[in-house]
N, C-alpha and C positions, 0 to 999 in steps of 0.2 A: 504493499500500500504505499503510495506516494505520501510524503509528509512525515514519516517516522525517520529519526536519525539517532543513532547511538554513537556518541564521540567521547573521547576522554577530555576531561577538563585540562585546560592549559594555564599554567601559572607563570606570570612574568616575574621570575625570581631574580634577585641580584646576582652577579657573578660570584661563584663559590658556594652558593646556597642550593640546597637540594630538598625535594619533597620526600617526606617519609612514607607516604602512602598514595594511592591514586583514586580517582573518582571518575566513573563513566556515567554520562548523562543521557537519558532518554528524552528526546524532545519530539513533539509533534507540531508541524507548522511553526517551529521556533519557540514553542512554549514548553517548559520543563514539565514532564509528567512524573519522573522519578530519577534517582541516581543511584547507582551501584558504588558503594564505597568499600575498599579494603582497609579495615582498621588494623590496629596493632595486633589484635587477637581474633578477629573474625570479619568476614564480609557481611554487609548489611545494606539495607535500603534507606537512604536519606539524601535529599529531602524526599518527602512524599506529599504531593500537593493535590488539591482538588482542581477541576476544570476552571474555577474561578480564580484560582491561584493562591488559596489559602493552605498553609502548612498544617498538617494534622498530627504530626508525630514529633517527638523530642529526641534529640541526639545527646547521649551522655549527660542526663541531668545530674545535678549536684548530689541528690539523695542516693542514686543508684547509677554511678557512671558507666557501668557495664550495660545498661539499658540502651540499646543501639537502634532506636527507632523501630525498624521491622527486621527481625533477625531469627536465625535458628541456632539452637545450642542445647547443651544438656549437661547437667551435674550428675555425678555418680555414674560414670562410664567406667566399667570394669573390663580389663583385658585379662582373659583367662589363659595364663601362660604355663604350659607344661615345664616343670623344672627337673623332673626325675620320672622314671617309669611309674605310672600310676598316680603321680603327684601333680597338683596344679596350683599355682599361686595367683592371687588377684592383684594386678597392678591397677590401682584406681585413680582416675583422672577427673578433673573438672574442666568442662568446655563451656562454662557459663559465666563466671566472673573473670575480672582481669587481674585478680589477686589470689593469693592462697585462701582457700575457703574451707573451713573445718578441716584443715590439715592437708587438703588436696591442692597441689600446685596447679595453676591454669595452663591448660594446653591451648593451641591455636588452630583455628580453621583457616587455611590458606588457599586462596584461589589459584589454581594451576592453569586454568584455561577458560576462556569465555568467547562465545560466538553469539551473534544476534542477526536476525533476519526477519523481514516481513513475512506474514503468513495470512494472506487474505486481508481481512479488515483488522488484523491484530499484529503485534510484534512479539516475537519469541526469543528469549535469551536463554542460552544453554551454558552453565557454569560446571566445571569440574573442581571439587574442593577436597583437599586433604584434611582430616582430623589428626593433627600431630601433637603428641604429647610433649611436655616440658623437657628441657635438657636434664639428664640424670646420669647416675653412674652407669657406665657401659652403653649409654645412648646419648652422647653429647648433643646430637641435633634433635633429640626427641624421637620417640617411637611412633610409627605410622599405625594408628589405632583403628581408623576407618577411612573410607572414601565415600564421598557424597557426589551424586549428580543432581543438580537443582535446575529444574526447567520452569521458567517464569514466562507466562503469557499475559500480555497486557492488551486490553481491548477498550476502546472509548465507547461511551454511551451518553445519553443526554443527561447532563448534570452529574455524571459519575465516571470513574475509571474502574474497571474490573481487572483484578490481578489474580491469576490462577497459578499456584505454585505446586509443583510435584517434586518432592524431595526423596530421592532413593539413596538410602544409607547402607553400605555394604561393610561387613567386617573385613579387616585386613587378614594377615596370615595367621592371626590368633582369633579364637572365638571371643566375643565380647557379650556382656550383659549390661543393659541400659536400665537404670532406675533400680527400684522405685524412687522417684523424686518429683516434686512439684516444679523444680527448675528445669523444665523441658516441655515442649520441644520447639513449638512455633510461638513467637512472641511479638507483641506490639506494645510499645510505650507512647502513649498519646501526648499531644502537646499540653502544656500546663493549663491552657485555658479551658480544655475540655474535662478537667478534673471536676468531680461532683462539688468539692468545696468552692470552686470558682464558677459555679452555675451550670456545669455540664450534667449530663445524665448517661448512665449505663444501664442497658436493658437487654434481656435475651428474647428469643422467639417465644417463650412461654409467658411473656409479659412480667417477668420478675425484674425488679429494680434493685440495684446496688450489688456490690461485690460479694458480700456475704451470702446473699440469697442465690446468687448465680453460680458461685464456685462449687466444684464437684461435678458429677455426671448429671446429664439430663438436657443440657443446651445444645442445640444444633448450630446456633449463631449467636454472637454477642455484638452489640453496637455501642459505641461511645460517641456522643454528639455533644456539641457545646458551642458557646459563643467565640467567634474568632476575630472579632473587631468590626467596627462600623455597623453594628446592628445585625450582622450576618451570623448564620450558624453553619457548621460544617461537622463532618464526622467520619468515622471509619468502622466498617463492620468486618468481623472475622467469621467465616463459615468453616467448619471442620467436618471432614468426612470420616466415618468409622474405618478402622483397619481390621478386616476380618470381623472377629467377634468382639474387638476392643472398641468401646464407644469413647467419644471424646470426653476427656476430663479436664476441667478448667480450674485456673486460678485467676480470679479477677479481683481488682482492688479499685476502690473509689478514687484513689490518688492517681490512677492512670495506667495500669498495666493489664493486659490480657495475655495469658499463656495457656496453651492447650496442647495436650500431647497424649500419646497412647500408653505411657508407662508411669503414670503418676502413682497408682495403687499397686500395679502388678509389673514386675520386671519383664523385659523382653530380651531373650537370648538369641544371638546369631552365631552360627557356626562359621568357620573360615570361608570367605567369599560368598556367604549367604547374605541376602539383603531384605529390606522392607521398603515400602513406598508409602509415603503420607501425602495426602492431598489437602490443600488449604486454599480458600478463596478470600480475597480481601476486596472489599468494595469501598472506595474512597469517594465521598459524596458531598455535594453542597446541600445546604439545609438539614433538617433533622431526619431521623430514620423514616418517619411517616412520609414527609415531603419528597424524600428520595425514592419512595416505593420499595424499600428493602425487602418486604415480604414478597412482593411480585418478582423482584430480581432473584 
């Protein structure tokens, strides 16, 4: 489709200076839709804006600097490593925070490849991402714990953008166990103005309001909407698909985070080279959920 363009941001740095990371920006007819950022610890989507140009997510807020707008990650990732005949040790990693968390040093998600192309009325981005553990004894560069293929399809609609994400995570040479943990898997941190304390609203498809009522199992989708300036409202909806017999399990907070994943209460084990695929849809919209027609979409 003519009008889509995925390009790397160019920084006019002074001589001798260098950029620590990179950002690829997806534009349509010259207007930013979103950008892919490779941060120090993970790739993420920021900014994420509505068709009217309002930003609806937050990048590295002061209270949780590891909350990176729209990102994938997981705490309690266990590599099941044979150490002797019939014996297995667990190497436990944290791929969620940017610092050691509960004794687990942070690993990194590193983008190894990225392609983008138009697909009819949409644009598709295909990323290859390594889940690499922290440097440690006998693995100075970190152990390759898992590989991910992340395919993101972006489509335009009246008053909204639809972003479909398919994340396929495969164990590396060793089996892995994911969870149980509430710090996984698909995450969105909304802009501060959308928080309930600042006049925003969070609601699920069952009509339940507030993070306490929504968290747990039962919701198919959750929407955060709120004031974004000049009397306007905007928001972001996350829709989660079941994975086999695993229903989506949510952690939602009034202060602005939505996390949904398949192994909050029950661990998921993958044998070497085995994988699973999780599907999520994000609808970035102008107006509140009702005005945007989220139920219909």
